[in-house]
C-alpha positions as CSV (number, residue, x, y, z in Angstrom):
1,K,-120.4,-199.7,-33.7
2,P,-124.0,-200.9,-33.4
3,I,-123.9,-200.3,-29.6
4,W,-122.4,-196.8,-30.2
5,E,-125.2,-195.9,-32.7
6,E,-127.8,-197.2,-30.2
7,A,-126.3,-195.1,-27.4
8,A,-126.3,-192.1,-29.7
9,E,-129.9,-192.6,-30.4
10,K,-131.0,-193.0,-26.8
11,L,-128.6,-190.5,-25.2
12,G,-128.4,-187.9,-28.0
13,G,-130.5,-185.4,-26.1
14,K,-128.0,-185.2,-23.2
15,V,-124.7,-185.4,-25.1
16,R,-123.5,-185.2,-28.7
17,F,-121.9,-188.4,-30.2
18,G,-119.3,-188.6,-33.0
19,H,-116.4,-190.6,-34.3
20,I,-113.0,-189.9,-35.7
21,D,-110.7,-192.1,-37.8
22,V,-107.4,-191.4,-36.1
23,T,-105.5,-193.7,-38.4
24,T,-105.7,-190.8,-40.9
25,S,-105.2,-188.1,-38.2
26,K,-102.1,-189.3,-36.4
27,A,-101.3,-185.9,-34.9
28,L,-104.7,-185.8,-33.3
29,A,-104.2,-189.3,-31.9
30,K,-100.9,-188.2,-30.4
31,R,-102.3,-185.0,-28.9
32,L,-105.2,-186.9,-27.3
33,D,-102.8,-189.7,-26.0
34,I,-104.8,-192.5,-27.7
35,E,-103.1,-195.8,-27.3
36,G,-105.7,-198.3,-28.5
37,Y,-108.8,-198.7,-30.5
38,P,-111.6,-198.1,-30.0
39,S,-111.0,-195.2,-27.5
40,I,-113.9,-193.3,-26.1
41,L,-113.4,-189.7,-24.9
42,L,-115.7,-187.2,-23.4
43,F,-115.0,-183.5,-24.0
44,H,-116.4,-181.5,-21.2
45,G,-115.5,-178.1,-19.7
46,G,-112.6,-177.6,-22.0
47,Q,-111.0,-180.9,-21.1
48,H,-111.2,-184.5,-22.4
49,I,-111.7,-187.6,-20.2
50,T,-111.1,-191.1,-21.4
51,Y,-113.9,-193.5,-20.7
52,S,-112.8,-196.8,-19.2
53,G,-116.1,-198.4,-18.2
54,D,-118.2,-201.1,-19.8
55,K,-118.8,-200.5,-23.5
56,T,-122.5,-200.9,-23.3
57,V,-125.5,-198.6,-23.7
58,L,-126.1,-198.9,-19.9
59,G,-122.4,-198.1,-19.2
60,F,-122.5,-195.1,-21.5
61,G,-125.7,-193.9,-19.9
62,E,-124.3,-194.2,-16.3
63,F,-121.2,-192.3,-17.4
64,V,-123.2,-189.5,-19.0
65,A,-125.4,-189.2,-15.9
66,R,-122.3,-189.0,-13.7
67,M,-120.6,-186.4,-15.8
68,S,-123.8,-184.3,-15.9
69,G,-124.0,-184.1,-12.1
70,P,-122.0,-182.0,-9.6
71,T,-118.2,-182.6,-9.2
72,V,-118.7,-182.6,-5.4
73,H,-121.8,-183.9,-3.6
74,P,-122.8,-182.1,-0.4
75,L,-124.2,-184.3,2.3
76,A,-125.3,-183.6,5.9
77,S,-123.6,-186.4,7.9
78,V,-121.2,-189.2,7.9
79,A,-124.1,-191.7,8.2
80,E,-125.6,-190.2,5.1
81,V,-122.3,-190.6,3.2
82,R,-122.0,-194.3,4.3
83,K,-125.6,-195.0,3.3
84,S,-125.2,-193.5,-0.1
85,L,-122.0,-195.5,-0.8
86,G,-123.2,-198.8,0.5
87,P,-120.9,-201.5,2.0
88,V,-118.3,-201.4,-0.8
89,G,-118.5,-197.8,-1.9
90,R,-115.6,-195.4,-1.5
91,A,-115.4,-191.6,-1.4
92,F,-113.0,-188.7,-0.7
93,V,-114.6,-186.7,2.1
94,L,-114.0,-183.1,3.3
95,A,-115.9,-182.7,6.5
96,G,-116.4,-179.6,8.8
97,R,-118.7,-176.6,9.0
98,A,-118.6,-174.8,5.6
99,H,-117.6,-171.4,7.1
100,S,-114.7,-173.0,9.0
101,L,-113.1,-175.0,6.2
102,P,-109.6,-173.7,5.4
103,P,-109.9,-171.8,2.0
104,A,-106.7,-173.4,0.5
105,L,-107.8,-176.9,1.5
106,L,-111.3,-176.4,0.1
107,A,-110.0,-174.9,-3.2
108,A,-107.6,-177.8,-3.6
109,F,-110.3,-180.3,-2.9
110,E,-112.7,-178.8,-5.5
111,A,-109.9,-178.5,-8.1
112,T,-109.0,-182.2,-7.6
113,A,-112.7,-183.2,-7.9
114,A,-113.1,-181.3,-11.1
115,Q,-110.4,-183.4,-12.7
116,Q,-111.2,-186.9,-11.3
117,Y,-115.0,-187.0,-10.6
118,D,-115.5,-189.2,-13.7
119,T,-114.3,-192.2,-11.7
120,L,-114.0,-191.1,-8.1
121,N,-116.6,-189.9,-5.5
122,F,-116.1,-186.5,-3.8
123,V,-118.3,-185.5,-0.9
124,T,-118.5,-182.6,1.6
125,V,-120.1,-182.9,5.0
126,D,-121.3,-179.7,6.5
127,S,-121.2,-180.8,10.2
128,S,-119.2,-179.9,13.2
129,Y,-119.5,-183.5,14.5
130,A,-118.3,-185.1,11.3
131,P,-114.5,-184.6,11.7
132,A,-114.5,-186.3,15.1
133,A,-116.6,-189.2,13.8
134,L,-114.3,-189.8,10.9
135,L,-111.1,-189.6,13.0
136,A,-112.6,-192.1,15.4
137,M,-113.0,-194.5,12.5
138,A,-109.4,-193.8,11.5
139,A,-108.1,-194.6,15.0
140,K,-110.2,-197.8,15.0
141,S,-108.8,-198.9,11.6
142,G,-105.2,-198.1,12.6
143,G,-104.9,-194.7,10.8
144,S,-103.5,-191.4,11.9
145,S,-105.5,-188.9,14.1
146,G,-105.1,-186.1,11.5
147,G,-103.4,-182.7,11.5
148,E,-103.4,-179.8,13.8
149,E,-106.7,-178.5,12.4
150,S,-108.5,-181.9,12.6
151,G,-111.0,-180.5,15.1
152,V,-112.2,-177.9,12.6
153,A,-112.0,-179.8,9.3
154,V,-110.7,-183.1,8.0
155,L,-110.1,-184.5,4.6
156,G,-109.7,-188.2,4.0
157,V,-110.9,-191.3,2.1
158,L,-113.7,-193.4,3.4
159,D,-113.6,-197.0,2.3
160,G,-116.2,-199.2,4.0
161,E,-115.2,-199.2,7.7
162,W,-111.8,-197.7,6.9
163,F,-111.0,-194.0,7.0
164,E,-107.6,-192.6,6.2
165,P,-107.1,-188.9,6.8
166,F,-105.0,-186.5,4.7
167,L,-102.2,-184.8,6.5
168,P,-101.8,-181.3,5.0
169,P,-98.4,-179.9,4.5
170,K,-97.5,-177.2,7.0
171,E,-97.4,-173.6,5.9
172,A,-98.4,-174.5,2.3
173,D,-99.7,-171.8,0.0
174,A,-102.7,-172.5,-2.3
175,Q,-100.6,-174.0,-5.1
176,A,-98.6,-176.3,-2.9
177,M,-101.8,-177.4,-1.1
178,E,-103.5,-178.2,-4.5
179,Q,-100.5,-180.2,-5.6
180,A,-100.4,-182.1,-2.3
181,V,-104.1,-183.0,-2.4
182,K,-104.0,-184.1,-6.1
183,A,-100.9,-186.4,-5.4
184,W,-102.5,-187.8,-2.3
185,V,-105.8,-188.6,-4.1
186,S,-104.0,-190.1,-7.1
187,E,-102.1,-192.5,-4.8
188,R,-105.5,-193.7,-3.4
189,E,-107.5,-193.8,-6.6
190,W,-108.4,-197.4,-6.2
191,Q,-109.8,-199.4,-3.3
192,H,-107.4,-201.5,-1.2
193,V,-108.7,-204.6,-3.0
194,V,-110.5,-204.0,-6.3
195,P,-112.4,-206.4,-8.6
196,I,-110.5,-206.4,-11.9
197,S,-112.0,-206.9,-15.4
198,S,-111.3,-205.8,-18.9
199,A,-112.8,-202.4,-18.1
200,N,-110.1,-201.4,-15.6
201,F,-107.2,-203.9,-16.2
202,W,-105.1,-201.7,-18.5
203,K,-105.7,-198.6,-16.4
204,L,-104.5,-200.4,-13.3
205,R,-101.4,-201.6,-15.1
206,K,-100.4,-198.0,-15.8
207,G,-100.5,-197.1,-12.1
208,D,-97.6,-196.2,-9.9
209,K,-97.8,-199.4,-7.9
210,H,-97.2,-203.1,-8.7
211,L,-100.5,-204.8,-9.5
212,A,-100.9,-207.8,-7.2
213,M,-103.7,-209.9,-8.6
214,L,-105.4,-213.0,-7.2
215,V,-106.2,-215.0,-10.3
216,L,-109.0,-217.3,-9.3
217,D,-111.7,-219.7,-10.5
218,P,-115.1,-218.5,-9.2
219,L,-116.4,-222.0,-9.2
220,D,-113.9,-223.0,-6.6
221,F,-115.9,-221.1,-4.0
222,E,-114.1,-222.1,-0.9
223,G,-110.6,-221.7,-2.3
224,A,-111.4,-218.4,-3.9
225,R,-113.0,-217.0,-0.7
226,Q,-110.1,-218.1,1.5
227,Q,-107.5,-216.5,-0.9
228,Q,-109.6,-213.3,-1.2
229,A,-109.5,-212.9,2.6
230,Q,-105.7,-213.3,2.6
231,V,-105.3,-210.7,-0.1
232,A,-107.5,-208.3,1.9
233,A,-105.3,-208.9,4.9
234,H,-102.1,-208.1,2.9
235,A,-103.8,-204.9,1.7
236,L,-104.1,-203.7,5.3
237,D,-100.3,-203.9,5.8
238,P,-99.1,-200.3,5.4
239,L,-95.8,-201.4,3.8
240,L,-97.4,-203.7,1.3
241,R,-100.2,-201.3,0.6
242,A,-97.6,-198.6,-0.3
243,A,-96.0,-200.9,-2.9
244,F,-99.0,-202.8,-4.4
245,Q,-102.5,-202.3,-5.7
246,F,-104.4,-205.4,-4.8
247,G,-107.2,-207.0,-6.7
248,W,-108.7,-210.2,-7.9
249,I,-109.7,-211.4,-11.4
250,D,-111.5,-214.3,-13.0
251,G,-108.8,-216.5,-14.5
252,T,-111.2,-218.7,-16.3
253,E,-111.9,-215.9,-18.8
254,Q,-109.3,-215.6,-21.5
255,R,-107.4,-218.6,-20.0
256,E,-105.1,-218.8,-23.0
257,Y,-103.9,-215.3,-22.2
258,W,-102.9,-216.1,-18.6
259,Q,-101.2,-219.4,-19.7
260,E,-99.2,-218.0,-22.7
261,E,-98.3,-214.6,-21.2
262,F,-97.6,-215.5,-17.6
263,G,-97.5,-219.3,-17.4
264,V,-100.5,-219.4,-15.1
265,S,-102.4,-222.7,-15.8
266,Q,-106.0,-223.4,-14.8
267,A,-104.7,-226.2,-12.5
268,A,-102.7,-223.6,-10.5
269,L,-105.8,-221.4,-9.6
270,P,-106.2,-219.6,-7.3
271,T,-102.7,-218.1,-7.5
272,L,-101.1,-214.7,-6.8
273,L,-99.7,-212.9,-9.9
274,V,-97.8,-209.6,-9.6
275,L,-97.4,-207.3,-12.7
276,S,-94.7,-204.7,-12.6
277,K,-95.6,-201.0,-12.2
278,K,-95.0,-198.7,-15.1
279,G,-91.3,-197.6,-15.4
280,A,-89.9,-200.1,-12.8
281,Y,-88.7,-202.8,-15.1
282,T,-90.4,-203.6,-18.5
283,S,-94.1,-203.9,-19.4
284,A,-93.6,-207.7,-19.6
285,S,-92.1,-208.0,-16.1
286,H,-94.1,-210.1,-13.6
287,W,-93.8,-212.4,-10.6
288,R,-95.7,-215.6,-10.0
289,A,-96.2,-216.8,-6.4
290,L,-95.0,-220.3,-7.0
291,N,-92.7,-222.7,-5.2
292,G,-91.7,-224.7,-8.2
293,T,-95.1,-225.4,-9.8
294,H,-97.1,-225.2,-6.6
295,P,-98.7,-221.8,-5.8
296,F,-98.1,-220.1,-2.4
297,K,-101.3,-220.7,-0.5
298,G,-100.3,-219.7,3.0
299,A,-100.6,-216.1,4.2
300,A,-97.1,-216.0,5.6
301,E,-95.3,-217.2,2.5
302,Q,-97.4,-214.9,0.3
303,A,-96.5,-211.9,2.6
304,S,-92.8,-212.9,2.3
305,F,-93.1,-213.2,-1.5
306,L,-94.6,-209.7,-1.7
307,A,-92.1,-208.2,0.7
308,Q,-89.2,-209.5,-1.5
309,I,-90.7,-207.8,-4.5
310,A,-91.3,-204.5,-2.6
311,T,-87.6,-204.4,-1.5
312,K,-86.4,-205.5,-5.0
313,E,-84.8,-208.7,-3.6
314,L,-86.8,-210.8,-6.0
315,L,-86.2,-210.1,-9.7
316,P,-89.1,-210.5,-12.1
317,E,-89.8,-213.0,-14.9
318,Q,-90.6,-211.8,-18.4
319,S,-93.7,-212.6,-20.4
320,G,-93.1,-215.4,-22.9
321,E,-90.3,-217.0,-21.0
322,N,-92.5,-220.0,-20.0
323,F,-93.2,-221.3,-23.4
324,N,-93.5,-225.0,-24.5
325,M,-90.4,-225.9,-26.5
326,G,-92.1,-228.6,-28.5
327,K,-94.9,-226.3,-29.4
328,Y,-92.4,-223.6,-30.4
329,F,-90.6,-226.0,-32.9
330,S,-93.9,-227.3,-34.1
331,K,-95.0,-223.8,-35.1
332,A,-91.6,-223.2,-36.7
333,Y,-91.9,-226.4,-38.8
334,Q,-95.4,-225.5,-39.8
335,S,-94.2,-222.1,-41.0
336,I,-91.4,-223.6,-43.1
337,K,-93.8,-226.1,-44.6
338,E,-96.3,-223.4,-45.6
339,F,-93.4,-221.4,-47.2
340,A,-92.2,-224.4,-49.2
341,L,-95.7,-225.1,-50.6
342,E,-96.5,-221.5,-51.4
343,Q,-93.1,-220.7,-53.0
344,P,-91.4,-224.0,-54.0
345,F,-88.7,-222.5,-56.3
346,T,-87.6,-219.9,-53.8
347,F,-87.6,-222.5,-51.1
348,A,-85.4,-224.9,-53.3
349,G,-83.0,-222.0,-54.0
350,C,-82.7,-221.3,-50.2
351,V,-82.0,-225.0,-49.5
352,A,-79.3,-225.1,-52.3
353,L,-77.6,-222.0,-51.0
354,N,-77.5,-223.4,-47.5
355,L,-76.0,-226.7,-48.7
356,M,-73.3,-224.8,-50.7
357,F,-72.5,-222.8,-47.6
358,L,-72.2,-226.0,-45.4
359,Y,-70.0,-227.6,-48.1
360,A,-67.7,-224.5,-48.2
361,M,-67.5,-224.5,-44.3
362,S,-66.6,-228.2,-44.3
363,Q,-63.7,-227.7,-46.7
364,A,-62.3,-225.0,-44.3
365,G,-62.9,-227.1,-41.2
366,V,-60.7,-229.7,-39.4
367,G,-59.4,-232.8,-41.2
368,E,-59.2,-236.3,-39.9
369,S,-55.8,-235.8,-38.5
370,G,-57.0,-233.0,-36.3
371,A,-55.0,-230.3,-38.1
372,P,-57.0,-227.4,-39.5
373,H,-57.2,-227.1,-43.3
374,E,-55.9,-223.8,-44.7
375,R,-59.0,-221.5,-44.9
376,L,-60.1,-220.4,-48.3
377,S,-59.9,-216.7,-49.0
378,A,-63.1,-214.9,-49.9
379,Q,-62.0,-214.7,-53.5
380,A,-61.1,-218.4,-53.8
381,A,-64.4,-219.5,-52.2
382,S,-66.3,-217.3,-54.6
383,Q,-64.5,-218.7,-57.7
384,E,-65.1,-222.3,-56.4
385,L,-68.8,-221.6,-56.0
386,K,-69.0,-220.1,-59.5
387,Q,-67.3,-223.3,-61.0
388,D,-69.9,-225.5,-59.2
């Protein structure tokens, strides 16, 4: 709350700040699809957008600045786009002379940008040379050469040295084109390999792909770098890229979470952990790239492991399966002990009832000769207990 109040003070001239207690307004929470607290939403242009960035004054400021800008940024050349993005930036690019862009494709691109420009970059390049330059990058990176109109206009995603063109559906009307573009962009929302943190972890888990995470120790520089290179190589495989969103995360932060939820110990880092996509199994389903207790380190065995998940040959584990039995019984004993100290008479009554039950069961059990005793009826057992 202090950070929120500081942000309101510094950014109040650009956007209005407020807060709502949705625990007393459950209908509103349901309508806004609020799943956790605190949730930060921006209402803009008749729509609301959930903020998933860093909950800092700087993070809020960058988000406000982004949302105050244009949904689509016009640039003059592919070189200018790459310069603005930097070596790790990513953008959806519609290139071609403005007067030559297919109207349905342009309208679909602008509609998609209006809905997703809070987290994604959308750029137009007004140049007759840009389509050929982008398609040359696609060919170099193993992508398609584009559609029939690729010489006039091209839409695609530019990710470092990688360009993947959008193949427009044939004979599509404006509505079908918009649906196709939105679906295509949503499938490519994230980079092939994305750094994962608390800011984007839960959003990635809700995606339509399994989340393949390299859980690493940043201090193990050589091991982390080698494994990151292997994950990047897996992400370039079209079959694996279609099934997984790849990323890496610092496993030394919240280490208890990784150990208790997924059985990933610090000694096993770096290791590959796959979390099931939404709707495939359960929210607790996951796979650990382990051979016994040893992580898969080789690229070939990791690729085989991922392929088995993609083809559903390998069934997932469930969070909580890998608990320590001794620790489990220790917690149970501690709970019983606390109950006995807090409510001694109730505890003594429970013990007496259990002993009476065991005695009644022993009387209806098997005698020394091996022949079963005649079982007491419910009425007889009740009378016998009353007499005791």
